[in-house]
C-alpha positions in Angstrom: 36.6 5.2 38.8 37.8 8.2 36.8 36.8 8.3 33.1 36.2 10.6 30.4 33.5 10.4 27.7 34.9 11.7 24.4 34.4 11.1 20.7 36.1 8.0 19.2 39.7 8.9 17.8 41.7 6.6 15.2 44.0 5.6 18.2 41.1 3.7 19.8 40.3 1.4 17.0 42.7 -1.5 17.9 42.1 -1.0 21.6 38.3 -1.3 20.9 38.9 -5.0 20.0 39.4 -5.7 23.8 42.3 -8.0 23.5 40.7 -9.9 20.6 37.3 -10.3 22.1 36.0 -7.9 19.3 38.5 -8.5 16.7 35.7 -9.7 14.2 34.4 -6.2 14.3 37.7 -4.5 13.0 36.3 -3.5 9.8 33.0 -2.3 11.3 35.0 -0.1 13.9 36.9 1.4 11.1 33.9 1.9 9.0 31.9 3.4 11.9 35.0 5.8 12.7 34.9 7.0 8.9 31.0 7.4 9.1 31.6 9.6 12.4 34.1 11.9 10.7 31.6 12.4 8.0 28.8 13.2 10.6 26.7 10.3 9.6 26.8 9.0 13.2 28.4 10.1 16.6 30.6 7.5 18.3 31.6 8.2 22.0 34.0 6.1 24.1 34.7 6.1 27.9 38.4 6.8 28.2 40.2 5.3 31.2 43.9 6.3 30.9 43.9 6.1 27.2 41.8 2.9 27.0 38.4 2.8 25.5 36.5 0.9 28.3 33.0 1.6 26.7 31.3 2.8 23.6 27.9 4.1 22.4 27.0 5.0 19.0 24.1 7.2 18.1 22.5 8.9 15.0 20.0 11.5 14.4 18.7 10.4 10.8 18.4 7.3 8.6 18.0 7.4 5.0 15.4 4.4 5.2 12.0 5.9 5.9 11.0 2.6 7.5 13.2 3.2 10.5 11.5 6.6 11.3 10.3 5.0 14.6 14.0 4.7 15.7 15.1 8.1 14.2 13.3 10.7 12.1 15.8 13.6 11.7 13.3 15.9 13.7 12.6 14.6 17.3 14.0 11.0 17.6 17.6 9.9 17.9 18.7 6.5 17.9 21.3 5.0 20.4 23.0 1.7 19.8 26.1 -0.4 20.3 26.4 0.4 23.9 28.9 -1.8 25.5 31.3 -1.7 28.6 34.3 -3.8 29.0 33.7 -6.4 31.6 36.4 -5.1 33.8 34.8 -1.9 33.9 31.1 -2.7 34.6 29.1 -1.5 37.5 31.0 2.0 37.7 28.6 4.0 35.9 30.1 3.9 32.7 27.2 2.8 30.7 25.0 5.3 32.2 27.4 8.0 31.6 27.8 7.0 27.9 24.1 7.0 27.5 23.5 10.2 29.2 26.2 11.9 27.1 24.4 10.7 24.0 21.2 11.9 25.2 22.5 15.4 26.2 24.0 15.7 22.6 20.5 14.8 21.1 18.9 17.4 23.4 21.4 20.0 22.5 20.5 19.4 19.0 16.7 19.7 19.5 15.7 16.1 19.8 13.1 15.2 22.3 13.1 11.4 22.3 15.9 8.8 22.4 15.4 5.3 21.2 17.4 2.3 21.9 16.9 -1.4 21.2 17.7 -4.3 23.3 17.8 -8.0 22.6 14.8 -10.0 23.8 17.1 -12.3 25.5 19.1 -9.5 27.4 16.6 -8.9 30.1 19.6 -7.3 32.5 19.9 -4.5 29.9 16.2 -4.0 29.5 15.8 -3.7 33.3 18.8 -1.3 33.3 17.3 1.0 30.6 13.9 1.0 32.4 15.8 2.2 35.5 17.3 5.0 33.3 13.8 6.1 32.3 13.2 4.0 29.0 10.0 2.3 28.3 9.1 -0.5 25.8 7.2 0.9 22.7 7.3 -2.0 20.3 9.2 -5.2 19.1 10.9 -5.6 15.9 13.7 -7.5 14.2 17.1 -5.7 14.2 18.8 -6.5 10.9 22.5 -5.8 10.7 25.7 -7.1 9.3 29.3 -6.8 9.4 32.5 -8.0 7.6 34.5 -10.4 9.5 38.4 -10.6 9.5 38.5 -13.0 6.6 36.1 -10.7 4.5 33.0 -12.7 4.9 30.0 -10.7 5.5 28.0 -12.0 8.5 24.2 -11.2 8.7 22.2 -11.0 11.8 18.4 -10.7 12.5 17.9 -10.2 16.2 14.5 -10.1 17.9 14.5 -6.9 19.9 12.5 -4.6 22.0 12.4 -1.0 21.0 12.4 1.4 23.9 12.3 5.0 24.3 12.8 7.9 26.5 11.5 11.4 26.5 14.6 13.8 27.1 13.0 16.7 28.9 14.6 15.7 31.9 18.2 15.2 30.8 20.8 17.4 32.1 21.8 20.1 29.4 25.2 20.6 30.6 
């Protein structure tokens, strides 16, 4: 399967809803796109003939010092929101997105990538372990988004924090 990993573009915002499955994230996608334009986060997509079949977001700093175990602005970068459309899974897209983020971190001088996985998502945890990540701690992932009707939805998800040392990542 042919795909290209590239930064998120404005034209991707509606297709990222994947036919309505993620329409409740419309405001979040637009907000994250604006944050990526300001350099607050990096947002990559896997493009298959113009369709964003996968995504990953990562950041190199966080204004909240309590999150320094995820990203500290010096050595640790934090990967999150990795997802691949169900029709395109098991074709290496998730790995390619993750490696692209890791390579970007490495080029910027970061040596550790962190990612969180829901404790209920044993498949993803096993996959991340296969990719070289190991569990370092557990935590509660707090996050929120504004739904289509303007209601803010809050989440507190029990998660494993996993990390990988990036010395073995391809620098190309």
